[in-house]
C-alpha positions as CSV (number, residue, x, y, z in Angstrom):
1,M,17.3,24.9,-50.5
2,R,20.5,24.0,-48.6
3,N,20.4,27.3,-46.7
4,L,16.8,26.8,-45.7
5,S,17.4,23.2,-44.6
6,L,20.5,24.2,-42.6
7,F,18.5,27.0,-40.9
8,L,15.6,24.8,-40.0
9,L,18.0,22.1,-38.6
10,K,19.7,24.7,-36.4
11,L,16.2,25.8,-35.2
12,F,15.4,22.2,-34.5
13,L,18.5,21.7,-32.3
14,Y,17.9,25.1,-30.8
15,W,14.3,24.4,-29.6
16,S,15.4,21.0,-28.4
17,G,18.0,22.6,-26.2
18,V,15.5,25.2,-24.9
19,F,13.0,22.5,-23.9
20,L,15.8,20.5,-22.2
21,L,16.7,23.6,-20.2
22,Q,13.1,24.1,-19.2
23,Q,12.7,20.4,-18.1
24,L,15.9,20.8,-16.0
25,C,14.4,23.8,-14.3
26,F,11.1,22.0,-13.6
27,V,12.6,18.8,-12.3
28,F,15.3,20.3,-10.2
29,W,13.5,23.4,-9.0
30,D,13.0,21.9,-5.5
31,L,15.5,19.1,-4.8
32,S,13.5,18.0,-1.8
33,R,10.9,16.7,-4.2
34,L,13.5,14.2,-5.6
35,H,13.7,12.4,-2.3
36,G,13.4,8.7,-2.9
37,I,13.7,9.0,-6.7
38,T,16.7,7.3,-8.3
39,S,19.0,8.9,-10.8
40,T,17.9,6.2,-13.3
41,A,14.3,7.2,-13.0
42,V,15.2,10.8,-13.6
43,A,17.2,9.8,-16.7
44,V,14.3,7.8,-18.0
45,S,12.1,10.9,-17.6
46,F,14.4,13.0,-19.7
47,R,14.6,10.3,-22.4
48,R,10.8,10.0,-22.3
49,A,10.5,13.7,-23.0
50,L,12.3,13.6,-26.3
51,A,9.4,12.5,-28.5
52,M,7.1,15.3,-27.2
53,D,9.9,17.8,-27.4
54,V,10.4,16.8,-31.0
55,A,6.7,17.2,-31.6
56,T,6.6,20.6,-30.0
57,T,9.7,21.7,-31.9
58,C,8.0,20.8,-35.2
59,Y,4.9,22.8,-34.2
60,L,7.1,25.9,-33.6
61,I,9.1,25.4,-36.7
62,L,6.1,25.0,-39.0
63,P,5.2,28.8,-39.3
64,V,8.9,29.5,-39.9
65,A,9.1,26.8,-42.5
66,I,6.1,28.2,-44.3
67,C,7.8,31.6,-44.4
68,G,11.0,30.0,-45.6
69,I,9.1,28.3,-48.5
70,V,7.9,31.7,-49.6
71,L,11.5,33.0,-49.5
72,L,12.6,30.2,-51.8
73,F,10.9,32.1,-54.6
74,R,11.4,35.7,-53.6
75,E,13.4,37.7,-51.1
76,I,11.0,39.7,-48.9
77,P,12.7,41.7,-46.2
78,G,9.5,42.2,-44.2
79,L,8.9,38.4,-44.1
80,R,12.5,37.8,-42.9
81,R,12.0,40.3,-40.1
82,A,8.8,38.5,-39.2
83,I,10.7,35.3,-38.7
84,R,13.0,37.0,-36.2
85,V,10.0,38.5,-34.4
86,L,8.1,35.2,-34.4
87,N,11.1,33.2,-32.9
88,T,11.7,35.9,-30.3
89,T,8.0,35.9,-29.3
90,L,7.9,32.1,-29.1
91,V,10.9,32.2,-26.8
92,L,9.2,34.5,-24.4
93,I,5.9,32.5,-24.5
94,T,7.6,29.1,-23.9
95,C,9.7,30.5,-21.0
96,F,6.6,32.1,-19.4
97,I,4.7,28.8,-19.7
98,S,7.7,27.0,-18.1
99,V,7.7,29.2,-15.0
100,C,3.9,29.0,-14.7
101,D,4.2,25.2,-14.8
102,I,6.8,25.3,-12.0
103,A,4.6,27.5,-9.8
104,L,1.4,25.5,-10.5
105,F,3.1,22.2,-9.7
106,G,4.1,23.5,-6.4
107,A,0.6,24.6,-5.6
108,W,-1.6,22.1,-7.3
109,G,0.7,19.2,-8.3
110,T,-0.1,19.7,-12.0
111,K,0.9,21.8,-15.0
112,V,-1.3,24.3,-16.8
113,N,-4.8,22.8,-17.4
114,H,-8.3,23.9,-18.1
115,K,-9.1,24.1,-14.4
116,A,-6.3,26.5,-13.9
117,L,-7.2,28.5,-16.9
118,S,-10.7,28.9,-15.7
119,Y,-9.5,30.9,-12.8
120,L,-8.3,33.6,-15.1
121,V,-11.9,35.0,-15.3
122,Y,-11.2,36.2,-11.7
123,P,-7.9,38.1,-12.3
124,K,-7.8,39.7,-8.9
125,E,-8.2,36.4,-7.0
126,A,-5.9,34.6,-9.5
127,M,-3.2,37.2,-8.6
128,H,-3.9,36.6,-4.9
129,A,-3.5,32.9,-5.4
130,I,-0.1,33.1,-7.0
131,A,1.1,35.6,-4.4
132,G,2.2,32.7,-2.3
133,A,4.5,31.4,-5.0
134,P,8.2,32.4,-4.8
135,L,7.8,35.2,-7.4
136,A,11.3,36.6,-7.1
137,Q,12.9,33.2,-7.8
138,L,10.5,32.5,-10.6
139,T,11.2,35.8,-12.2
140,V,14.9,35.1,-12.0
141,V,14.3,31.7,-13.7
142,F,12.1,33.4,-16.4
143,L,14.7,36.1,-17.1
144,A,17.6,33.5,-17.1
145,Q,15.8,31.2,-19.5
146,C,14.9,34.1,-21.8
147,A,18.5,35.5,-21.7
148,I,20.1,32.2,-22.5
149,A,17.6,31.3,-25.2
150,L,17.8,34.7,-26.9
151,L,21.6,34.9,-26.8
152,V,21.8,31.6,-28.6
153,L,19.0,32.6,-31.0
154,V,20.8,35.8,-32.2
155,R,23.8,33.6,-33.2
156,I,21.7,31.7,-35.7
157,D,22.1,33.3,-39.1
158,H,18.7,34.8,-40.0
159,R,20.1,36.8,-43.0
160,R,21.3,34.1,-45.4
161,S,19.3,33.9,-48.6
162,F,16.9,31.0,-49.1
163,L,16.4,31.6,-52.8
164,A,16.3,28.3,-54.8
165,A,18.3,28.3,-58.0
166,R,16.8,25.1,-59.3
167,T,13.2,24.5,-60.2
168,W,13.0,21.0,-58.6
169,H,14.1,22.6,-55.3
170,R,11.1,24.9,-55.5
171,I,8.8,21.9,-56.0
172,A,10.4,19.3,-53.6
173,V,10.7,21.6,-50.6
174,P,7.0,22.7,-50.4
175,V,5.9,19.1,-50.9
176,F,8.2,17.2,-48.5
177,L,9.0,19.7,-45.8
178,P,5.4,19.9,-44.5
179,V,5.2,16.1,-44.6
180,V,8.3,15.8,-42.5
181,L,7.1,18.4,-40.0
182,F,3.6,16.7,-39.8
183,I,5.2,13.4,-38.9
184,G,7.3,15.1,-36.3
185,M,4.2,17.0,-34.9
186,R,2.4,13.7,-34.3
187,G,5.5,12.2,-32.7
188,G,6.3,9.6,-35.3
189,V,4.7,7.2,-37.8
190,Q,2.9,5.2,-35.2
191,P,-0.9,4.7,-35.8
192,F,-1.9,7.4,-33.2
193,P,-0.2,10.7,-32.5
194,I,1.3,11.1,-29.0
195,D,-0.8,12.5,-26.3
196,R,-0.4,13.4,-22.6
197,S,-0.4,9.7,-21.7
198,W,3.0,9.3,-23.5
199,S,4.6,11.3,-20.7
200,F,3.1,9.4,-17.8
201,H,5.5,6.5,-17.4
202,S,6.3,6.3,-13.7
203,A,4.8,6.4,-10.2
204,Y,6.3,9.9,-9.7
205,P,4.1,12.8,-10.8
206,L,7.2,15.1,-10.8
207,L,8.9,12.9,-13.5
208,N,5.7,12.4,-15.5
209,L,5.0,16.1,-15.7
210,G,8.6,16.8,-16.3
211,A,8.4,14.7,-19.4
212,L,5.3,16.6,-20.5
213,N,6.4,19.5,-22.7
214,G,4.6,22.6,-21.2
215,T,4.3,24.4,-24.6
216,W,2.8,21.3,-26.3
217,N,0.4,21.0,-23.3
218,V,-0.8,24.5,-23.8
219,I,-1.1,24.1,-27.6
220,V,-3.4,21.1,-27.0
221,L,-5.4,22.9,-24.3
222,L,-6.1,25.7,-26.7
223,A,-7.2,23.3,-29.4
224,E,-9.5,21.1,-27.2
225,P,-12.8,22.2,-25.7
226,P,-12.6,22.9,-22.0
227,A,-15.8,21.1,-21.1
228,I,-15.9,17.3,-20.8
229,A,-18.2,16.0,-23.5
230,T,-17.8,12.3,-22.9
231,N,-16.6,10.2,-20.0
232,P,-12.9,9.7,-20.2
233,Y,-12.9,7.0,-17.6
234,N,-14.6,4.0,-19.1
235,F,-12.7,1.4,-17.1
236,M,-15.5,-1.2,-17.2
237,S,-19.0,-1.8,-18.4
238,D,-21.7,0.5,-17.1
239,E,-23.4,-2.4,-15.4
240,E,-20.3,-3.4,-13.5
241,A,-19.6,0.2,-12.4
242,A,-23.1,0.6,-11.2
243,H,-23.1,-2.7,-9.4
244,R,-19.9,-1.8,-7.6
245,F,-21.2,1.7,-6.7
246,T,-24.3,0.3,-5.3
247,A,-22.4,-2.3,-3.2
248,L,-20.3,0.5,-1.8
249,H,-23.3,2.6,-0.9
250,P,-26.0,0.3,0.6
251,P,-28.9,1.9,2.4
252,G,-27.8,0.5,5.8
253,S,-29.8,-1.8,8.1
254,G,-29.3,-0.5,11.6
255,A,-30.0,2.6,13.7
256,P,-26.9,4.8,13.8
257,E,-25.4,5.8,17.1
258,A,-27.2,8.9,18.4
259,I,-24.8,11.7,19.2
260,L,-27.3,14.5,20.0
261,A,-28.5,15.5,23.4
262,V,-31.4,17.6,21.9
263,K,-33.9,16.7,19.3
264,R,-33.5,19.6,16.9
265,P,-30.3,21.5,17.5
266,N,-28.9,24.5,15.7
267,I,-26.0,23.6,13.4
268,V,-22.9,25.8,13.1
269,L,-20.6,24.5,10.3
270,I,-17.2,26.0,10.4
271,L,-15.0,25.4,7.3
272,L,-11.3,26.0,8.1
273,E,-9.3,27.2,5.1
274,S,-6.4,24.9,4.1
275,W,-6.1,22.9,7.3
276,T,-4.3,19.7,6.9
277,A,-3.9,16.9,9.5
278,D,-0.1,17.4,9.2
279,V,-0.3,20.5,11.5
280,V,-3.1,19.3,13.9
281,G,-1.4,17.9,17.0
282,V,-4.2,15.7,18.1
283,L,-4.1,14.0,14.7
284,G,-0.4,13.3,14.9
285,G,0.7,16.5,13.2
286,D,3.3,19.1,14.1
287,S,3.1,19.9,17.8
288,G,2.1,23.3,18.9
289,V,0.4,24.6,15.8
290,T,-3.2,23.9,16.8
291,P,-3.3,24.0,20.6
292,G,-6.8,25.5,20.5
293,F,-8.2,22.8,18.3
294,D,-6.5,20.1,20.4
295,R,-8.3,21.5,23.5
296,L,-11.6,21.6,21.6
297,A,-11.1,17.9,20.6
298,K,-11.2,17.1,24.3
299,E,-14.7,18.5,24.4
300,G,-16.0,16.8,21.3
301,L,-16.0,13.8,19.0
302,L,-13.0,13.8,16.6
303,F,-12.7,11.8,13.4
304,T,-9.1,10.7,12.7
305,N,-9.6,9.3,9.2
306,F,-11.5,12.1,7.4
307,Y,-10.3,13.1,3.9
308,S,-11.0,16.1,1.6
309,T,-12.7,15.5,-1.7
310,G,-10.3,17.8,-3.6
311,F,-7.9,20.6,-3.1
312,R,-10.0,23.8,-3.7
313,T,-12.6,25.5,-1.4
314,E,-15.4,25.3,-3.9
315,Q,-14.9,21.5,-4.2
316,G,-15.2,21.0,-0.5
317,L,-18.2,23.3,-0.4
318,C,-20.1,21.4,-3.1
319,A,-19.2,18.1,-1.5
320,T,-20.4,19.3,1.9
321,I,-23.7,20.9,0.8
322,S,-24.5,18.7,-2.2
323,S,-22.6,15.5,-1.4
324,F,-21.1,15.5,-4.8
325,P,-17.4,14.6,-5.0
326,S,-14.8,16.8,-6.8
327,Q,-14.1,15.9,-10.4
328,P,-10.9,15.5,-12.2
329,K,-10.3,18.0,-15.0
330,T,-13.2,20.3,-14.1
331,T,-15.2,21.9,-11.4
332,I,-19.0,21.6,-11.3
333,I,-19.5,24.9,-9.5
334,R,-18.5,26.7,-12.7
335,Q,-21.1,24.9,-14.8
336,Y,-24.4,26.7,-15.0
337,G,-27.1,24.1,-15.8
338,K,-25.2,21.5,-13.7
339,F,-24.6,22.8,-10.2
340,D,-28.2,24.0,-10.0
341,R,-29.4,20.4,-10.4
342,L,-27.4,19.1,-7.4
343,P,-29.1,18.0,-4.2
344,S,-28.9,20.3,-1.2
345,L,-28.5,19.7,2.5
346,V,-29.7,23.3,3.0
347,N,-33.0,22.7,1.2
348,V,-33.7,19.6,3.3
349,L,-33.1,21.6,6.5
350,D,-35.1,24.5,5.2
351,S,-38.1,22.3,4.7
352,A,-37.8,21.5,8.4
353,G,-37.8,25.1,9.5
354,Y,-34.1,25.9,9.6
355,R,-33.0,29.4,8.6
356,S,-29.6,29.4,6.9
357,T,-26.8,32.0,6.8
358,Y,-23.4,31.9,5.2
359,Y,-20.5,34.0,6.6
360,Y,-17.4,34.9,4.6
361,A,-15.0,37.8,4.9
362,G,-13.9,38.0,1.3
363,D,-15.5,38.2,-2.2
364,V,-18.2,35.5,-2.2
365,A,-18.7,35.9,-5.9
366,F,-15.3,34.3,-6.6
367,A,-15.7,30.9,-8.4
368,N,-19.5,31.3,-8.7
369,T,-19.8,30.7,-4.9
370,R,-22.6,33.2,-4.3
371,A,-24.6,31.8,-7.2
372,Y,-24.1,28.3,-6.0
373,L,-25.0,29.1,-2.3
374,E,-28.2,31.0,-3.3
375,T,-29.2,28.1,-5.6
376,M,-28.7,25.7,-2.8
377,G,-31.2,27.6,-0.7
378,I,-29.0,29.7,1.7
379,D,-31.3,32.4,3.0
380,K,-28.6,35.1,3.7
381,V,-25.1,35.4,2.4
382,H,-22.6,37.7,4.2
383,D,-19.3,38.7,2.7
384,E,-16.8,41.5,2.9
385,N,-19.5,44.0,2.2
386,S,-21.5,43.1,5.2
387,F,-19.4,44.7,7.9
388,P,-16.6,47.2,8.2
389,I,-13.1,45.7,7.9
390,K,-10.2,47.0,9.8
391,R,-7.5,44.6,8.8
392,R,-7.5,42.2,5.9
393,T,-5.3,39.8,3.9
394,R,-5.6,39.5,0.1
395,W,-8.6,37.2,0.6
396,G,-10.6,39.1,3.1
397,A,-10.9,40.3,6.7
398,Y,-8.9,38.6,9.4
399,D,-10.8,35.7,10.9
400,E,-11.2,37.4,14.3
401,E,-13.1,40.2,12.6
402,L,-15.3,37.7,10.8
403,F,-15.9,35.8,14.1
404,A,-16.8,39.1,15.9
405,F,-19.3,39.9,13.2
406,Y,-20.8,36.4,13.4
407,L,-21.2,36.6,17.2
408,E,-23.0,40.0,16.9
409,D,-25.2,38.8,14.0
410,A,-26.1,35.5,15.6
411,K,-27.7,37.4,18.5
412,E,-30.6,38.0,16.3
413,A,-30.8,34.4,15.0
414,T,-34.1,32.5,15.5
415,P,-33.6,28.8,16.3
416,P,-33.4,26.4,14.7
417,F,-30.7,27.7,12.4
418,L,-27.9,26.5,10.1
419,H,-24.9,28.8,10.1
420,M,-21.9,28.2,7.8
421,I,-18.7,30.1,8.5
422,M,-15.8,30.0,6.0
423,T,-12.5,31.2,7.3
424,S,-9.8,32.7,5.0
425,T,-6.8,34.0,6.9
426,S,-4.9,30.7,6.5
427,H,-5.3,30.9,2.7
428,E,-2.0,31.1,0.8
429,P,0.1,33.2,0.5
430,F,-0.1,33.1,4.4
431,D,0.9,36.7,4.7
432,V,-1.1,37.6,7.8
433,P,1.3,40.0,9.6
434,V,0.8,38.5,13.1
435,D,3.5,36.8,15.2
436,E,2.3,33.4,16.3
437,G,5.6,32.1,17.5
438,F,6.7,30.6,14.2
439,P,9.6,32.7,13.0
440,G,11.0,32.7,9.4
441,K,9.9,33.7,6.0
442,D,9.8,30.3,4.4
443,Q,6.4,29.0,3.3
444,P,6.1,26.1,5.8
445,Q,6.7,28.5,8.7
446,Q,4.3,31.1,7.3
447,Y,1.7,28.4,6.8
448,R,2.1,27.2,10.4
449,N,1.9,30.8,11.6
450,S,-1.3,31.5,9.8
451,V,-2.9,28.2,10.9
452,H,-1.9,28.9,14.5
453,Y,-3.6,32.4,14.2
454,T,-6.8,30.9,13.0
455,D,-6.6,28.2,15.7
456,R,-6.2,30.8,18.4
457,V,-9.2,32.9,17.3
458,L,-11.3,29.8,16.6
459,A,-10.8,28.7,20.2
460,E,-11.8,32.2,21.4
461,L,-14.9,32.0,19.2
462,L,-16.0,28.7,20.7
463,E,-15.4,30.1,24.2
464,A,-17.5,33.2,23.4
465,C,-20.3,31.0,22.0
466,K,-20.6,29.2,25.3
467,A,-22.0,32.4,26.7
468,Q,-24.7,32.6,24.1
469,P,-28.2,31.4,25.1
470,W,-28.4,29.2,22.0
471,Y,-25.1,27.3,22.7
472,A,-26.7,24.5,24.8
473,S,-28.8,23.5,21.9
474,T,-26.2,23.9,19.2
475,L,-24.0,21.3,17.4
476,F,-20.7,22.7,16.0
477,V,-19.2,20.8,13.0
478,I,-15.6,22.0,12.5
479,V,-14.0,20.7,9.3
480,A,-11.3,21.8,6.8
481,D,-12.4,22.7,3.3
482,H,-9.3,20.9,2.0
483,G,-5.8,20.0,3.0
484,H,-2.5,21.4,1.9
485,F,0.9,20.2,0.6
486,L,2.6,22.3,3.3
487,P,4.3,22.2,5.6
488,H,5.9,18.8,4.6
489,N,5.7,19.3,0.8
490,R,3.3,16.4,0.3
491,G,2.6,15.3,-3.3
492,N,-0.8,16.7,-4.3
493,H,-2.1,13.2,-5.0
494,T,-1.1,11.7,-1.7
495,A,-3.5,10.6,1.1
496,E,-1.6,12.7,3.6
497,R,-2.3,15.8,1.5
498,H,-6.0,15.1,1.7
499,R,-6.3,14.0,5.4
500,I,-8.1,16.8,7.3
501,P,-9.7,17.3,10.7
502,L,-13.4,16.8,11.5
503,L,-14.8,17.6,14.9
504,F,-18.3,17.5,16.4
505,T,-18.7,19.6,19.5
506,G,-21.0,22.0,21.2
507,G,-23.8,21.9,23.8
508,A,-25.9,19.6,21.7
509,L,-23.4,16.8,21.7
510,R,-24.1,14.0,24.2
511,P,-21.8,14.5,27.3
512,E,-20.5,10.9,27.2
513,L,-19.0,11.5,23.7
514,R,-16.9,14.4,24.7
515,G,-13.2,13.7,24.3
516,T,-13.8,10.6,22.2
517,M,-12.4,9.7,18.8
518,S,-13.7,7.7,15.8
519,A,-11.4,5.9,13.3
520,T,-14.2,5.6,10.7
521,F,-13.1,6.6,7.2
522,G,-15.1,9.2,5.4
523,G,-15.1,12.5,3.5
524,H,-17.0,15.7,2.8
525,V,-19.8,13.9,0.9
526,D,-20.7,12.0,4.1
527,L,-21.6,15.0,6.2
528,A,-25.1,15.5,4.8
529,A,-26.3,11.9,5.5
530,T,-24.7,11.9,8.9
531,L,-26.4,15.1,10.0
532,L,-29.8,14.3,8.5
533,N,-29.9,10.9,10.1
534,Q,-29.1,12.3,13.5
535,L,-31.9,14.8,13.1
536,G,-34.3,12.1,11.8
537,F,-34.9,14.0,8.5
538,P,-35.2,12.5,5.1
539,R,-31.7,11.9,3.6
540,T,-30.2,13.9,0.9
541,R,-30.9,12.9,-2.7
542,S,-27.2,12.2,-3.3
543,P,-26.3,8.5,-3.5
544,W,-22.8,9.3,-2.4
545,S,-23.5,10.3,1.1
546,K,-23.1,7.7,3.9
547,D,-23.8,8.1,7.6
548,L,-20.5,8.0,9.4
549,F,-22.2,6.5,12.5
550,D,-23.9,3.6,10.7
551,T,-21.8,0.5,11.4
552,T,-23.8,-1.7,9.0
553,I,-22.3,-0.1,5.8
554,P,-18.8,0.0,4.4
555,H,-16.9,3.2,5.1
556,F,-14.1,4.6,2.9
557,A,-12.6,7.9,1.7
558,F,-12.5,8.8,-2.0
559,W,-10.8,11.8,-3.5
560,T,-9.7,13.0,-6.9
561,F,-6.9,15.1,-8.2
562,D,-6.0,16.4,-11.7
563,D,-6.3,13.1,-13.5
564,G,-6.5,10.4,-10.9
565,F,-8.1,9.3,-7.6
566,G,-7.3,8.0,-4.2
567,I,-9.3,5.5,-2.1
568,A,-8.7,4.5,1.5
569,D,-10.4,2.4,4.1
570,A,-9.4,0.6,7.3
571,D,-7.5,-2.1,5.4
572,Q,-5.7,-0.2,2.6
573,C,-5.1,3.1,0.9
574,Q,-4.1,3.4,-2.8
575,V,-3.7,6.3,-5.2
576,Y,-4.1,5.7,-8.9
577,D,-3.0,7.8,-11.9
578,N,-5.3,7.6,-14.9
579,L,-2.9,8.7,-17.6
580,S,-0.1,6.3,-16.7
581,G,-2.3,3.5,-15.4
582,L,0.1,3.3,-12.4
583,R,-0.4,3.1,-8.7
584,L,1.2,6.1,-7.1
585,Q,0.7,5.2,-3.5
586,R,0.0,2.1,-1.4
587,R,-0.2,2.1,2.4
588,D,0.0,-1.6,3.2
589,T,2.5,-3.5,1.0
590,T,1.9,-6.8,2.7
591,R,-1.6,-7.3,1.2
592,S,-2.1,-9.5,-1.8
593,D,-2.2,-8.0,-5.3
594,A,-5.7,-9.5,-5.7
595,Q,-7.0,-7.7,-2.7
596,D,-5.5,-4.4,-3.8
597,E,-6.8,-4.8,-7.3
598,E,-10.3,-5.2,-6.0
599,Q,-10.0,-1.9,-4.1
600,L,-8.6,-0.2,-7.2
601,R,-11.4,-1.5,-9.3
602,N,-13.9,-0.1,-6.8
603,G,-12.1,3.3,-7.1
604,K,-12.2,3.1,-10.9
605,A,-15.9,2.4,-10.7
606,L,-16.5,5.4,-8.4
607,E,-14.6,7.7,-10.8
608,Q,-16.5,6.3,-13.8
609,V,-19.9,6.8,-12.1
610,L,-18.9,10.2,-10.9
611,L,-18.2,11.5,-14.5
612,D,-21.3,9.8,-15.8
613,Q,-23.4,11.6,-13.2
614,Y,-21.5,14.9,-14.0
615,L,-22.4,14.6,-17.7
616,D,-26.0,13.5,-17.0
617,L,-26.6,16.7,-14.9
618,S,-26.9,18.8,-18.0
619,Q,-29.2,16.5,-19.9
């Protein structure tokens, strides 16, 4: 019994050391992310991680302990070898999870979750998505973690006999050892076992997720169902949530400003992959990255406070067409029986005689996109199989080839039409081999380079469209599908990460509006109501969509991330984390707590109603 107890104690200390090493790698992977975080806060994060590390250690020790109990009664060489193989395998798995968490936090601001795992059904695209990660460095970290862990593991004596000479040892160990491990697995003797919320203790997502043991997180993910069965965000009564939602989305009482010079224009909606306001010069971003867009802004109406609903293309697409915001924890476009019940801007326009076409230069089947588009009523969907491709990135043909195909195909279009063009060249890993004047191989420079490329060919597209007979009666709506954490390494929850460009331009825009700006706050969900009101058509069935030009209603932006939300209007911007219950960002610190609490309560009501509606869609 003594030998088994000593062996398990060594394993306990061993795994605690492994998890400490992995937390160090996660927190200190990118020192720039620690800017503004005190050493005391970092220390608290490491202390906070101890309970979950203990719980995870007990999970990993449990199968070894069961084997050890068997070896109390009889020496079985094969079982002893199995313990070695098991521990070695667990080391490799935990180290792999550790580097996946490092990579995923850099891209999405989270650790492994159900949303990330859902992308594994598209292995080719998943590989493309991680291609932008620093794979060489991550491989070195993985090998280093494995080497250190395995070198220590082999020094633990796996050969010493566990045979128990006394009968009471054989009785006491099988009874008490599982009890001790069970208490450790639940994190202690408190009424409820620890969960993810235990790790969320600060206003810094890096420290919160650093305290979340990655292996424990994956164990729980595998044990819990991926689909949301009940609303996890019951902040208030259903009546209060509904009342607040209605107050934030009144019908409006005035005629919105007319921006159209023609009654029934064609609509060309251009979705720019991963464009963030941080690189758009006219929005105060880095100078010189988007000179083409900056020139186009002088010919159109630019919104300066427009925000993406989420951080993936399909989220922006659903919010634009169906006016349904992105959801924490899940993505509705993957849910058959839900997305097909969403309202559709396309169907409203179709009933008014508009023919619709979607243009994309990659695999439109990815993330259920084709199924969603066809369900929403798109008449024709073009993708990489629609035209010969000369040059391509991992995600599809270069944008200039897509635009050239569009110009040729649009010659046959019968007005009025709705055309949606989805770019892809500025998608990570930003490996388009063109020189746009941004030297260097670091990710921020590669990102700027790829955005500048798309900007250049976008300006050329608009110039070419001016020569088309349909241009004078066409409204162009240019908007990003979502923002990006690059080039300034924004936290994935932050308002800056979600701020994106929105521009109305084209021959159908009233001349006096060219070169103007609007500071109205809004997001993807507002595009449908805005366009339909301008056209004089019945509004979309979505209660989320607001006309950006209606001055009689409140305007705000609302977005979600892995497990939280942000809400911003002209007076204040706040970001709230659901697990910790903490405010992660606050724009104006001079406002009273009561005023800010009211805005936060409105954001909680929006998130609660959003998940209620998401669940109701399958009923």
